[in-house]
N, C-alpha and C positions, 0 to 999 in steps of 0.2 A: 397493548399485550399486554398481560398482570404477570405478577412475578412467577406464579405456578406453572403459567401457560409458558413462559419462557423457557422455565427448566425443563419443562416436560419438550419442548422443540428442541432445545440444546441436548437432550438426552437421547431424542431420535436421531438428530443429525447426528452425534457422534455414535451410536449404535451403527448406523448405516455405512460411514465413514471405518469403520472397525470392520463389519461386513465385508466390505469394497477391498479392503488392503489384502484382508485374507485370499484374494482370488489373485489369478496368475498376474505378472508383471510383463510377459514375453508369449506370442502365441506362434509358431512354427506351421504354418500350413503348405500343400502343396497341389497342383493340378497338373492333368497332361495336355498334350497336345490339342487333339481334337473339339469339334464344336460339342461333344457330350461334357467338356468340362466349361462351357460359357458363364454359368452362372459364377464359378469361383473365378471365372476371367474377370467377368462383370465386378464382382465385389473386390477384385484385388484392385482393378484399374480404377476405380471410384471412389476406393477408400470406403466402400458402407461398411465394414466390421467396424472401423475406427468409430464412423459416425454413431452407431448404434452402440457401442460401448460409451458413448459419451452420454448417450440419453439414458442408458441405465444406470446413470450415474456411476459409473466404474472408472478409476483412475488409469489416463491415457495408458497402452499397451503397447511395446514394442512387436508389430506386427510384421512380420518376414515370409517370404513365399521362394518355394522351390520348386523346379520342374519336373518330373517323375514320370516315367514312362512303362508299365507293365504290372502285373499285380505284385508278381515275385521280387523288383525292384522295390517297390513301394511300402509291401510287408516289412522286408527286410530294413528298411528306412527306420520304419515304425517301432519295428522290435529292438532296434540298436538303439532306440530314446531319440533320432534326430527328428522327430516329425511329434507335434500336437494333434494335428486337424490335417485329414487329405480326403482327396478324393479321388476313387479307384474302380473298376469294375466289380458286380456286384459280387461274380465268384473267388474273386481273389481275396475279398472281404469275409465271405463264408467261411472260406478256408482258414482264415486267421482265427477267426472267431471259433471256429469249432477247436482249434489246435491248441488256442490258448485258454479256452474254457477251463474256470477252476483254478487257472494258474494266477494270483495274486497278481506278480509284477508282470504280467503279459498279457490279461486279458483287454479284451478291446471291445466296442460296441457301437452301434451303428449312431450315426447323429441325424442321418435325415436320407431321402432318396434323392437323386439328382438329376437325372436325364433319360432318356431314349432316342434313339435315331434309327436311321435306315443303315444296319450295319451289315456289309454285303462282302462276299470271298470273290475277290476280282482277280481274273486269269488274262495271261497272255499267251497261252498257248492254243490254239484255234481247235486243237482235237480232243481237248478235255472241256466237256458241257455239262458233267455232273461229277458228284462226287465218286461215283465208281470208276472214271476215269483217271483219277490220280495212280502214277505207278513211284515207283523208289526212287524216280529222279525228278520226279516234280515235286520242288520243295515249297512249303506253303509258310511265309512270313504271317508273324504274330509279335505283340508286344512281349510276349514272356510266354513260355510253354508250362504246358499242364493246368496252371492255377489263373492265368489272365480272362479277361472275360472272354475274347475272341478263342481262346484256348479250349472253355468250358464249354462255349457255345457252338464249337464246332464239333465237339463231342457229342454233345447233344444233338447235334442236325446229323450225324452220322450213325446213332442209336436210333434216329427215328427212320433211319434208309434202309439199315443192315440188321437193325434187332441189338438191344441193350448188350447182349453178351458181346458184341462186336463195335462198342462206344469208343475202343481206342484204335481201331482199325488204322486210320490216319496219321497217329501221333508219330510215329516213325520217321515222317518227312515232315514236320513242323521245325521252324527255326525261331529261336528269339529276337527279334529287331524292332527296335524303336519305327513307330508310324512313318517317320520322315524318309529314314533307312530305305525300310522295306518299299516305299513309296519309289525312290531313286530307284533300286533294285529290279523291281516290277516294269517302271518305264523303260530302261535300259534294253532289259531283253538278252543282255550280255552274261546273266549270271544263272545259279542255278534256281532262282526263284521264279518259280512259275504264276504263283496265287500269293494275295495279300489279303488276308481277314481285315478289312478296312471300314473305318469310320470317317465320316466327312471331317474335315474337306477331302481328306485322299481319296476316299471312294466316290466322291465326286469328279474330283481331278481326273483320276483315272479312269472311269467311264467315258469321259471325254474325248479319249484317243479310240480312235477305230481299231485300234491293235489289241484293247481293252475289253474283255466281256464281262458279266456276270454270272458265275455260275449258281449260288444260291444266297440268299438272305436270313439273317437271325430272326425275322419277324413269320418265317415259316413255321417255325414250332414254338417263337417265344409272343408271336403277337406285338404286343405294344408296351409290355413288361418293363418294368427298369431294368437299365443296361448298366446304370454306376450310380455309385451312392456315395457318401462321405462316413468316415469313420473316424475315431480315436481311442487312445488306452482309455479304459474303464477308470482309471485312478485320477485321468486328468478331468475326465468329466464329472467324475464324483466331486475332485477337489472343487469345481469353479461352474456351479450351477448357473450363477448369473452371464459369467461369461458365454456359457451354451446357450443358454436363452438370446443373446444378443447374435450368438452365430448364426442361430435361425432364423432370428427376426431379418438379419443381412441376405441370408439366403431367400425368405420369401422375398424382400425388397429386391434383390437382383431376379428374381424370374418375374415380379411385376414391371420393372423395368424392361426387361425384353419383350413383355407382352405388348406393352404399351406404346415402348420407344426401340422396336428392332433395328433401325439405324444407328440410336447409339449404341447398342449393344454390338452390333456388327465393327462399329470404330473400336471397340476396346478388343475384339477378336482380333483383329487388324493388328494393335498393338502388341499385341501379347504370344499370337501363335507363331509358329514356324513356318508355315505355308503363305506362299506370296499369292493372293487371290484380290481379284478387284473390289471393292466395296459391292458393287453390285452383284457379285456371285456369292459373296458371303451375305448379303442382306435375302438371296433368295435362298440360303441355305438355312439363315438362321429364321426364315417364314416356314420352311419347308414343312407340310401338315404330318409327315412323319416324323418329326423334331419335335419332343415334349421336355417341357420342365417342371418338375413337381417335387417338392420336399416330402411328398407322401410316399413311401416304396409301395410299388404294385408290383405281383410276380416272385417274390425275391424267395418264396417258399418251392418254388418250381425248380430252382438253382440246388437249393439246399436238398430237396427229396430227391433229386436225381443225382447228387452228389452223394448221399447216403448210401444210393441203391447202389453204385458203381462201385463204393469202397474208396472212394476221395477223400470222405471224411468221416468219421469214427461214430459222430453222434450229431442229429438232426433237432433244430429246436421243434417244441411242441406246434408253436404261433409264430408269424412274424415279429410279432411284437419283443419275443423273449431276445432278440438280436438286438434292440433298438434302445435308444435312452427313452425313459418315462415320458419325457416332453411329447412323445409321438404316440403314444398309448390308447390316445382316444381319437385319433386319424382311421380312415377306412381302408389301411393297408392292406397288405396281400403278400 
């Protein structure tokens, strides 16, 4: 290598190092309990983000994880500055996106789609076979009232059955409980909890018991649209473009592993999830055709349009990509 080439290579290396040095040295992430968060669990368990950061030529970052459940809790943690990247229900993200839009220090942006699965409203009272059967003493457990995934999907199901003007008809009987606690309350049959809007593994575990039956499913309204997404503060995304590209690559890598090696994905779930399930049951859940993992968001405009129509948010995006980082804009989302 001649002197000019050596100087050019040295200058390029110095520039790359300076660029990398401007990226964050710490990344704080969270996921929830259920199978909807499996790609993040795989990423965490197998340190895929750390590997992608290294491949991108970024210096090692301190990667830390927390476990949060319910859109309200996750949104509060994000607004408080305690999280950099989080998985959450799509409606909770839409709520925060709309609320914080235009507020520089609070704005959030979608990072990726995450998952969909068989989300079902399971009940322990034989007299309740439809949404019309719930009375004032039949409480429905949700991870978070009003803005969690289950809460908004329940409103959409109610609107479909009773008309949009009555979308909040069952809000008064909803109770905010993390999935593990809701599962315990439903299965005991000794509390006010009559039903639990649950995702796998809890929905599957509940329906194995002959005392429990399904009243309605999210797919009755949403089809196979994205239920959970990943989001982050806009200022974090804008300040760390290479870190975010590495994160998206790690999430794609996790999805590829789930598809190609579901047994390994099931092992990661067992290590990180609170539910006690056999390896065979987890593998069946991971391989369920209703369970899908995709970084491209699908159907998020359905939430935004519904929430705008009923007044839950004041502004809706014109197109889905308005809510997500530019790295996703060329993908066939909706």
